[in-house]
C-alpha positions as CSV (number, residue, x, y, z in Angstrom):
1,M,125.8,-35.2,25.0
2,E,128.5,-33.7,22.8
3,T,130.7,-36.7,23.7
4,I,128.1,-39.1,22.4
5,V,127.5,-37.0,19.2
6,S,131.2,-36.8,18.6
7,A,131.5,-40.6,18.7
8,L,128.9,-40.8,16.0
9,G,130.1,-38.0,13.8
10,Q,129.2,-34.3,14.0
11,S,126.3,-32.5,15.5
12,C,124.0,-30.8,13.1
13,G,121.0,-28.4,13.3
14,Y,118.7,-26.9,10.8
15,A,118.3,-23.1,10.3
16,D,114.5,-23.7,9.6
17,E,114.0,-25.4,12.9
18,Q,114.6,-23.9,16.4
19,D,116.9,-21.3,14.9
20,G,119.5,-23.9,14.1
21,R,120.2,-24.9,17.7
22,L,122.2,-28.1,18.0
23,Y,120.5,-29.2,21.3
24,H,116.8,-29.2,21.7
25,N,114.6,-29.3,24.8
26,T,111.9,-31.9,24.5
27,R,109.2,-30.9,27.0
28,P,105.5,-30.0,26.9
29,V,104.5,-26.4,26.3
30,Q,101.0,-25.3,27.4
31,G,98.8,-24.6,24.4
32,E,100.8,-26.9,22.1
33,E,99.4,-30.2,23.3
34,F,98.2,-31.3,19.9
35,R,101.3,-30.4,17.9
36,A,103.3,-33.3,16.4
37,E,106.4,-31.8,17.8
38,N,108.7,-31.9,20.9
39,T,106.4,-29.5,22.6
40,G,103.2,-31.7,22.3
41,S,101.9,-34.3,24.7
42,V,99.4,-36.2,22.5
43,E,100.7,-39.3,20.7
44,F,103.7,-38.6,18.5
45,E,103.4,-41.2,15.8
46,F,106.2,-43.1,14.1
47,H,108.5,-41.0,12.0
48,T,112.1,-40.6,10.8
49,G,113.7,-37.3,11.6
50,N,113.2,-34.5,9.1
51,V,111.7,-36.8,6.4
52,H,111.2,-33.8,4.1
53,H,114.8,-32.6,4.1
54,P,117.5,-33.5,1.4
55,F,120.1,-33.8,4.2
56,R,118.5,-35.9,6.9
57,P,120.5,-36.6,10.0
58,D,122.1,-40.0,10.3
59,Y,121.4,-40.3,14.0
60,L,118.9,-39.0,16.6
61,I,120.2,-38.9,20.2
62,L,117.8,-38.6,23.2
63,I,118.9,-38.2,26.8
64,G,116.4,-38.5,29.7
65,L,116.5,-35.7,32.2
66,R,113.1,-36.1,33.9
67,V,110.1,-38.5,33.7
68,D,106.5,-37.3,33.4
69,H,104.5,-37.2,36.7
70,D,102.4,-40.3,36.0
71,R,105.2,-42.2,34.2
72,Q,103.0,-42.8,31.2
73,A,105.3,-41.5,28.5
74,R,107.4,-44.0,26.5
75,T,109.8,-43.4,23.6
76,R,108.9,-45.8,20.8
77,I,111.4,-47.3,18.4
78,A,110.5,-49.5,15.4
79,E,113.1,-50.9,13.0
80,G,112.2,-50.9,9.4
81,A,114.0,-54.2,8.8
82,H,111.6,-55.9,11.2
83,A,108.5,-54.2,9.9
84,V,109.0,-55.3,6.3
85,Y,108.4,-58.9,7.2
86,L,104.8,-58.0,8.0
87,L,104.2,-56.4,4.7
88,T,103.0,-58.0,1.5
89,E,105.1,-58.2,-1.6
90,D,102.7,-55.8,-3.2
91,D,103.2,-53.3,-0.4
92,L,107.0,-53.6,-0.6
93,E,107.0,-53.1,-4.3
94,I,104.9,-49.9,-4.0
95,L,106.8,-48.5,-1.1
96,Q,110.1,-48.9,-3.0
97,Q,108.7,-46.7,-5.8
98,P,108.4,-42.9,-5.6
99,S,104.8,-43.3,-4.6
100,S,104.6,-41.0,-1.5
101,I,104.8,-37.3,-0.7
102,S,105.8,-35.9,2.7
103,G,104.7,-32.6,4.1
104,F,107.1,-30.4,6.0
105,P,106.8,-30.9,9.7
106,S,105.2,-28.0,11.6
107,S,108.5,-27.4,13.5
108,F,110.0,-26.2,10.2
109,T,107.0,-24.0,9.1
110,R,106.3,-22.1,12.3
111,G,107.7,-18.9,10.7
112,D,105.6,-18.9,7.6
113,G,102.7,-21.3,8.2
114,I,102.8,-22.4,4.5
115,A,101.9,-26.0,3.8
116,R,104.9,-27.3,1.8
117,K,105.6,-30.8,0.4
118,T,108.3,-32.9,-1.1
119,H,108.4,-34.4,-4.5
120,P,107.3,-38.0,-4.7
121,H,109.8,-40.3,-3.0
122,Q,110.5,-43.9,-1.9
123,V,109.5,-44.8,1.6
124,L,111.6,-48.0,1.6
125,R,114.8,-48.8,-0.1
126,Q,116.7,-52.0,0.1
127,T,120.5,-52.5,-0.3
128,T,122.5,-55.7,0.0
129,D,122.6,-55.5,3.7
130,R,119.9,-53.3,5.1
131,W,116.5,-51.6,4.6
132,Y,116.3,-47.8,4.6
133,L,113.2,-46.0,5.8
134,R,112.0,-42.5,5.0
135,F,108.5,-42.0,6.5
136,N,106.4,-39.8,8.8
137,S,103.1,-41.1,9.9
138,H,101.8,-37.6,10.3
139,T,102.8,-36.1,7.0
140,T,103.8,-38.9,4.5
141,K,100.8,-39.7,2.1
142,G,100.5,-42.0,-0.8
143,V,100.0,-40.4,-4.3
144,D,97.0,-42.7,-4.9
145,D,94.7,-45.0,-3.0
146,R,96.9,-48.1,-3.3
147,S,100.1,-46.3,-2.2
148,Q,98.2,-44.7,0.7
149,Q,97.0,-48.2,1.8
150,A,100.6,-49.4,1.6
151,A,101.6,-46.5,3.9
152,E,98.9,-47.4,6.3
153,N,100.0,-51.0,6.3
154,L,103.5,-49.8,7.1
155,I,102.2,-47.9,10.1
156,A,100.5,-51.0,11.4
157,A,103.7,-53.0,10.9
158,L,105.8,-50.5,12.7
159,E,103.3,-50.6,15.6
160,S,103.6,-54.3,15.8
161,V,107.4,-54.4,16.0
162,S,107.9,-51.3,18.3
163,E,109.9,-51.4,21.4
164,D,108.6,-48.9,24.0
165,I,111.2,-47.4,26.5
166,E,110.8,-45.2,29.5
167,L,113.7,-42.7,29.5
168,T,114.6,-42.1,33.1
169,P,117.3,-39.5,34.1
170,G,120.6,-40.4,32.5
171,D,119.2,-42.9,30.0
172,I,120.4,-42.4,26.5
173,V,118.9,-43.7,23.2
174,V,120.6,-43.5,19.8
175,V,118.4,-44.1,16.8
176,D,119.7,-44.8,13.3
177,N,117.5,-42.3,11.5
178,H,117.8,-44.1,8.2
179,C,116.7,-47.5,9.4
180,A,114.3,-46.9,12.3
181,A,111.3,-44.8,13.1
182,H,110.6,-43.3,16.5
183,G,107.7,-41.8,18.3
184,R,106.2,-41.1,21.8
185,T,103.1,-42.3,23.7
186,P,100.7,-39.7,25.1
187,F,101.0,-38.3,28.6
188,A,99.4,-35.8,30.8
189,P,101.6,-32.7,31.6
190,R,100.8,-30.4,34.5
191,Y,102.9,-27.4,33.4
192,D,104.3,-27.0,36.9
193,G,108.0,-26.7,35.9
194,I,108.8,-30.4,36.5
195,D,107.1,-32.1,33.6
196,R,108.9,-34.7,31.4
197,W,112.1,-33.4,29.9
198,L,114.5,-34.8,27.4
199,K,117.4,-33.4,25.4
200,R,117.6,-34.1,21.7
201,S,120.3,-33.7,19.2
202,F,121.1,-34.9,15.6
203,A,124.4,-36.3,14.3
204,I,125.8,-36.7,10.8
205,S,128.4,-39.5,10.6
206,G,130.5,-38.0,7.8
207,A,130.6,-35.3,5.2
208,P,127.4,-35.5,3.2
209,A,127.5,-35.9,-0.6
210,W,127.0,-32.2,-1.3
211,A,130.1,-31.3,0.8
212,R,132.2,-34.0,-0.9
213,W,131.1,-32.7,-4.3
214,N,132.4,-29.3,-3.4
215,N,135.7,-30.7,-2.0
216,Q,134.6,-29.7,1.5
217,T,136.1,-31.8,4.4
218,V,134.3,-29.6,6.9
219,F,130.7,-28.6,6.7
220,P,128.6,-26.3,8.9
221,H,127.0,-27.6,12.0
222,C,123.8,-25.6,11.1
223,L,122.4,-26.5,7.7
224,E,121.1,-23.5,5.8
225,L,117.5,-22.6,5.2
226,I,116.0,-25.3,3.0
227,D,115.2,-22.8,0.2
228,S,118.9,-22.0,0.0
229,L,120.0,-25.6,-0.6
């Protein structure tokens, strides 16, 4: 996995999540079935990684190690540039404004259990050559009824353009975290030691802006606690 990450940039972890580890096990944990995390087994809806964080990863890397018993689980990938064609001009206008707030994912708040949220932010942003996406179906909510409806329309659009992939042992998926959302279909774990198992890692393709501003050419693999940034 490190070879793949190195080709993309540099691996990164987050001190608030899994103690800053760079490689995460994605497998079901008994008692956490309904968590919207790597340890759950219910549907994990479309999201971009760490939507709440000021320094979101550029890439998500998933490697298949073991399939689920019934071969039901699928990794879902939906590209924002495809989804926007299914939205109205009104939806696009609203989603390009700071009209949504995202809650911190539960994987970042396990230690304190405090419900924390971002400031209002754009869900979509268009440049000359691409669409950028910052969204989590579980935690991103519109600031009013109309922006909430636009967010729900985006979910439906992502659903329509999704590609569903079964990750078998040795399969690798690399997701551009700024342009595509990902998720997982539900499956039925048995908790027998041989359930579905993936490895996950994040990569940053170059020194982020905060490092450049401080004339840093090297930045830490593990980003500090979010309150310290």
